[in-house]
N, C-alpha and C positions, 0 to 999 in steps of 0.2 A: 796665454789665451785671455782675451778680454772677458771680464765677467760683468761689466756694467757699461752702458752707453749713455753719455751725457750730451746735452744740446745747449749751446750758448743762447740765452734769451735776450742778450744785449745788456743785461744787468747782472746775470749770474748763470752758473751752470746748473741745469736741471736734469735729473735722471729721467730716462724714457719710461720708467715704471710709473711715473706720475706721483703726485703728492701722497704721502702716507698719513693715515688717520692716527688717532690716539691709540696708545697701547692698551689692550684689554686687560682684564683682571687675570691673575694667575689661576691655573687649574686647581681642582680640589686636592687637598693634601690629607683629608680625613673623610670617612664615610659616615653615614647615619648610624646612630647608636640604637635605633628602633629594633625591637626584638624580631620583627619579621624580615629584617634586611639580611641578605646573603652576599652582598657585594663587598669588595675590599679594594685597596690600592695595590696594583701590581708592582713588580720590581722596576718597571719602566715609568712609574709615576702615574699610570693611567688606571681608570676604573676596570676592575677585573671581576667577572662572575665565573668561577671555576666549576666545571662539571662535578668534580669530587665533592665540592661543598653542597651542590644541589642533591647529589646522591645521598649524602649523609643526612641532609635535612628532610627529604621527602621519602624516597625509597632507596634502599641500599642496592644499587644496580650498577654493574659495569656494562656499558652499552645498553642493551635492552633485555638482559638476563638477570632476573632477581636472584640474589644470593642470601637474602634474609627474609624474615617474615613480613607479610603485608597485612597490617591490622587496620580494618575499617570498623570504627566504633563510633557511630553518631551518638550524640547526647540523648536523642529520643529516636527510637526505632520507627521506620516508615509505617504509615497506616495503610499502605496498599499491598496487595498480594505479591507484587513484583519483588519486594524485599530490599535489602540494603545494596546488593550488587546485582546489576542486570546486564546480561550479555545479549547482544542483538546481532543476528546474522541473517543475511538475505541471500543465502546460497544453499547448495546441497551438502556442503561439508559440515562437520561438527562445529558447534559453537565453542566447545571446550574439550580439550584432550588432557587426560592425566596419564603420565607415563612414569613407570618405576623400573629401575634396573637393579633388581636385587633377587637373591635366591630365598630370602626370608619370606615365608608365607603365613606365619601366625604372629599375632601381637603387634603388627605394624600395618594398619589399614591405610589405603590410599586416601580415603575420605573419612573423617571422623566428626561425629556430632557430639557435642557436650551439652548436657542439660543439668542445670543446678537451680537451686533457689537462692534467695538472698540477692546480693549485688555482685558486680564484677570485682570490686575491691574486697568484698567479704562473702564469697560463695558459701552456700550451705547445702548439705545433702538433700535429696528429694524426700518427700514425706512417705510414710508407710501406707500409701493409697495409690490408686491408679493414676499414673502421671504419664502424659504423652512425652516421650523423650525426644521425638523429632520425626520428620517424615519427608517424603518426596511426593510431589503432586504433578500431574500432567494436566495442563489447562488449554482451553481454546477461548474463543469469545462467542457470545450469543448474538442474536439479532439486534439487541440494544447496545452491543459493545461491551457488555459486562463480562468480566472474567468468569469462566465456568470450569470447574474441576471435572475431569473425566476419569481419572484413575489416581489411586493413592496407595502408598506404602508407608506405614508408620510403625514405630516401636513404642510399646507401652510397658512401663514398669508397674507390674501388678503388686509388688511388695518391695518397699525400700529397705535400706539398711536397718538392722535391728541391733539390740544390745548384744545378742548372741553372735550375730554375723554382721559385723560392722562394715565390712568391705564387699558384701555380696548382695545382689538383688535378684528377684525373679522377674522375668520379663516375657513378653510375647510380641511376635512380629506379625502384623496384619496386612494382607493384600486386599484392597477393595476396588470395586469397579461397578459399573452400572450406569444409571441415568445421572448425568452431570448435574451438579448443584452449584449455585453461585457461592463464592467464598473460598475458603482454604481447602475444601474437599474433606472436611472431617465428618460429614454426614453422608452416608451412602446407603442405598437400599440393599446392596449385596456386599457382604464381607466374604470374599471368595475363599480365602485361606488364612488360617491362623497357625503360627508355629510357636510352640512353647518348649520349655525344658522337659515336659511330659511327652508331647507328641505333636501330631499335625491334625488340624481339623479342617475339613472341607465344608464350607458353609455351616460351621459349628465352632463355638467359642469355648464352651465349658468342657475342656479336654481332660479326660481321665484315662485314655488309652493312647497307644502309640499312633493310631490312625482312627479318626472318627469322621463319618460322613453324615451330614444333616440333610438327607434327601436321597432320592434314587440314584443309582450308580450303574453304569454299563462298562464292563471291561472288554476292550476291543482286542483281546489276545488271550494267550494261555494264562490260566490262573491256577497256581499250585499252592496247596495248603499242607504244611507239614505237621500242624497241630490239630486241635479239635475245633469244630465249628459249633458254636452254641448260639441260642437265641432266647431273648426274653419275651418275644411275641407269642401269640396264640394261633395265628393263621399263617400258613406257609404254602406256597405253590411254586412249582418248578416246571419249566418248559419240558416237553417230551424229549427223552433221551439226553437231557442235560446233565443228569447224574448217572454214571455207569453203575451196573449192578454190583461190580466189585467194591464200590465205595459204600454199599449198603450191607451186603451179606458176605463180602469177601470173595476172592477168587482162588483160595486154597482151602482144601477140606480141613475141617476142625471138629474134633469130638471133645466135648467137655469132660473133665476128669470125673465129675460126679454131679449130683443134683445141687449140692451146695458150693460148687466150684465158683471162684470169683468171676465176675462179669458185670458190665454196665447194664442197668435196666433198659430193656428194649433191644438189646443186641441180638442179632440173628446170625446163625452159623449153619453149616451143613456138612454132611459126609455122604457116603454112598447109600446109606440106609435111612437116615433121618434128617429132618429139618428141626433145628434147635432154636428156642426162644428163651431169653433170660427175662423172667418176670421180676416183680419186686421182691420175691422171696427165694426163687430157685430157678434152675434150668428145667425146661420142659421140652418135649419132643413130639413130632408128628412123623409117623412112618411113611416112607416113600414107596411107591409101587410103579412098575413099568406101565407105559401107555398101551 
């Protein structure tokens, strides 16, 4: 089969392809030695940018699934509330989902905040003072477009490592809400709940009991007390029928063993014949008679 067609010009045979130009330079045989270069020469002598090289250079990913750590560490942190990483979604689905497939429920959190002093290369323990360990803030924008915090959850280390307890700290978890303020949300008029190793405070931070409420409280259901109810106040009032008589004087007949028998001051008891009152020194009684 013919592979070339020639035409006689009267002086010479010319190919139908027309005249050929000068031969160009040979292709590259080496690539740039610059540090940012990820290209190389392939086995066919052509320039090759392999996905594996890009994966190793930027993020270690097969396809679009990350198998190693993604570390974002700018030289200087951003000065805006949006932070170093910003996820934007304009739909009704979640912007970020964290999924774990494990039966381990302690010691391996899905999200971990680490707070230290010093530098990244040489971190130091936090000081033995109140230190904000980290938090989560809910923001919106105001009429001027400024970022406004609406709710905040943050952890505060109230006591850092000491010589006696080198690897332990005392901390409290604070839930805040109320009128939003510009900025990071660290200032709120209402700190609704504080959780410490001692207990829980509702609108109360100096916690010394398992539960402390800094204000009025309404219980919308049954309230059972198995211990004693005490009060440091001087004025007390209760709604009518809110405390049954059995809680004050008992619903089982009781006769003190004697005048000096043990009993709490102010206790009242009864039997079929007498009403008994324990004063500061002894039991005393009042005779009962039929109506």
